[in-house]
C-alpha positions in Angstrom: 0.0 0.0 0.0 1.5 3.4 -1.0 2.2 5.9 1.7 -0.3 8.8 1.8 0.8 12.0 0.1 -0.7 15.4 0.0 -0.8 18.3 -2.5 0.5 21.7 -1.4 -3.2 22.9 -1.4 -4.2 20.0 0.9 -1.3 20.6 3.2 -2.3 24.3 3.5 -5.9 23.4 4.3 -5.0 20.8 6.9 -2.2 22.7 8.6 -3.3 26.3 8.2 0.1 27.2 6.8 0.1 29.7 3.9 0.1 28.0 0.5 2.7 30.4 -0.8 5.1 29.4 2.1 4.6 25.7 1.2 5.2 26.3 -2.5 8.3 28.4 -1.7 9.7 25.6 0.5 9.2 23.0 -2.2 10.7 25.3 -4.9 13.8 26.0 -2.8 14.0 22.2 -2.0 13.8 22.8 1.7 11.1 20.2 1.9 11.2 17.1 -0.4 8.3 16.7 -2.8 7.6 14.0 -5.3 6.1 14.4 -8.7 3.1 12.2 -8.9 0.9 10.9 -11.7 0.8 11.9 -15.4 0.5 15.5 -14.6 3.6 15.6 -12.4 1.9 17.4 -9.6 4.0 17.9 -6.5 3.1 15.8 -3.4 4.3 16.0 0.2 4.6 13.1 2.6 3.0 13.2 6.1 6.2 14.2 7.8 6.4 17.3 5.6 2.8 18.1 6.3 3.5 17.8 10.1 6.6 20.0 9.7 4.4 22.9 8.3 1.9 22.4 11.1 4.6 22.6 13.7 6.0 25.8 12.1 2.5 27.3 12.3 2.2 26.3 15.9 5.4 28.0 17.0 5.3 31.6 18.3 6.7 34.3 16.0 9.8 34.7 18.3 10.9 31.2 17.4 12.1 31.2 13.8 13.0 27.9 12.2 13.3 27.0 8.6 11.0 24.3 7.1 14.0 22.2 6.4 15.1 22.3 10.0 11.7 21.3 11.3 11.3 18.6 8.6 14.7 17.1 9.6 13.7 17.1 13.3 10.5 15.2 12.6 11.9 12.9 9.8 13.6 10.7 12.4 10.4 10.0 14.3 7.2 11.8 13.1 5.3 10.5 16.2 7.7 12.0 18.7 6.2 13.8 21.6 9.0 16.4 22.1 11.3 18.3 19.8 14.5 19.5 21.4 16.5 22.4 20.1 19.9 22.8 21.6 20.0 22.3 25.4 17.3 24.6 26.6 14.4 24.7 24.1 11.9 21.8 24.3 8.7 21.9 22.1 5.7 19.8 23.1 5.2 18.4 19.6 2.3 16.2 20.7 0.3 19.2 21.9 1.4 21.5 19.0 0.3 18.9 16.4 -2.8 17.6 18.2 -5.3 19.6 16.1 -3.4 18.9 12.8 -3.4 15.2 13.5 -7.2 15.3 14.1 -7.8 17.2 10.9 -5.5 14.8 9.0 -7.5 11.8 10.3 -10.7 13.6 9.3 -9.3 14.4 5.8 -8.3 10.8 5.3 -11.9 9.8 6.0 -13.1 12.1 3.2 -12.6 9.3 0.7 -15.4 7.4 2.5 -17.7 10.5 3.0 -17.2 12.6 -0.2 -18.1 11.1 -3.6 -18.0 12.4 -7.1 -20.5 10.9 -9.5 -21.2 12.4 -12.9 -24.9 11.5 -12.5 -25.1 13.6 -9.3 -24.8 17.4 -9.7 -22.5 17.0 -12.7 -19.8 15.3 -10.7 -19.5 17.9 -8.0 -18.1 16.5 -4.7 -21.1 15.7 -2.5 -21.6 14.1 0.8 -22.3 10.4 0.3 -26.1 9.6 0.1 -27.1 13.2 -0.3 -27.0 16.0 -2.9 -25.2 18.4 -0.5 -22.0 19.6 -2.0 -18.8 20.0 0.1 -18.4 23.5 -1.4 -21.9 24.5 -0.1 -21.0 23.4 3.4 -17.7 25.4 3.3 -19.5 28.4 1.8 -22.1 28.5 4.6 -19.4 28.2 7.3 -17.3 31.0 5.7 -20.5 33.1 5.4 -20.9 32.9 9.1 -23.4 30.1 9.6 -22.6 28.0 12.6 -22.5 24.2 12.6 -25.8 24.1 14.7 -27.8 26.0 12.0 -26.4 23.8 9.2 -27.1 20.6 11.2 -30.7 21.9 11.8 -31.1 22.3 8.0 -29.5 18.9 7.3 -30.4 16.6 10.3 -28.9 13.5 8.5 -25.4 15.0 9.0 -23.2 15.1 12.0 -20.4 17.5 13.1 -17.6 15.3 11.8 -19.2 15.1 8.4 -19.5 18.9 8.3 -15.9 19.3 9.2 -14.8 16.7 6.7 -16.8 18.3 3.9 -15.5 21.8 4.7 -11.9 20.5 4.9 -12.3 18.7 1.7 -13.7 21.7 -0.1 -10.9 23.9 1.2 -8.2 21.4 0.1 -9.8 20.9 -3.3 -11.1 24.3 -4.5 -13.2 24.5 -7.6 -11.0 25.0 -10.7 -11.7 27.1 -13.7 -13.7 30.2 -14.2 -16.9 30.7 -12.3 -20.2 30.5 -14.2 -22.5 33.5 -14.5 -21.8 37.2 -14.1 -18.9 37.9 -11.8 -20.3 41.3 -10.9 -24.1 41.4 -11.0 -24.3 45.1 -10.6 -21.7 45.8 -13.4 -24.3 45.5 -16.2 
């Protein structure tokens, strides 16, 4: 079974790290990336993803390069503490707790989110429904809270909402939007 790999966009969505910083680290070869598939899209392993998450968790006063953090985690990605020098100890378990949870949720997306050309033209939807992942993310970004969405869709649960929103963020719609971009411009 191949090891999981993540696109820069997926890494940014799961870790909260800026996509530009991830792309820059890959381009400068500070973090190893593999070209995958026929398109040659760059993919990161789980250790690289965790390195970006740890960088995001550190306070601004602690400046480390992505390569340094990656090398610290490469030996043992499950380590509980990261030690820098003799006096700095980072509680990696606590710093990466949220990211590990989002990573587990995102890995479940393959079971929850489906694409079927017969359903809404192949848009990613929550399995067994016609609710798109993008619509869940849109509602959350517009300010709706999870309770109001769950009230509208009683068949869903909080984890499914989070998986759908995370999937939509990690896999944004491609291409030009349909319809008029500025309705008042005409």
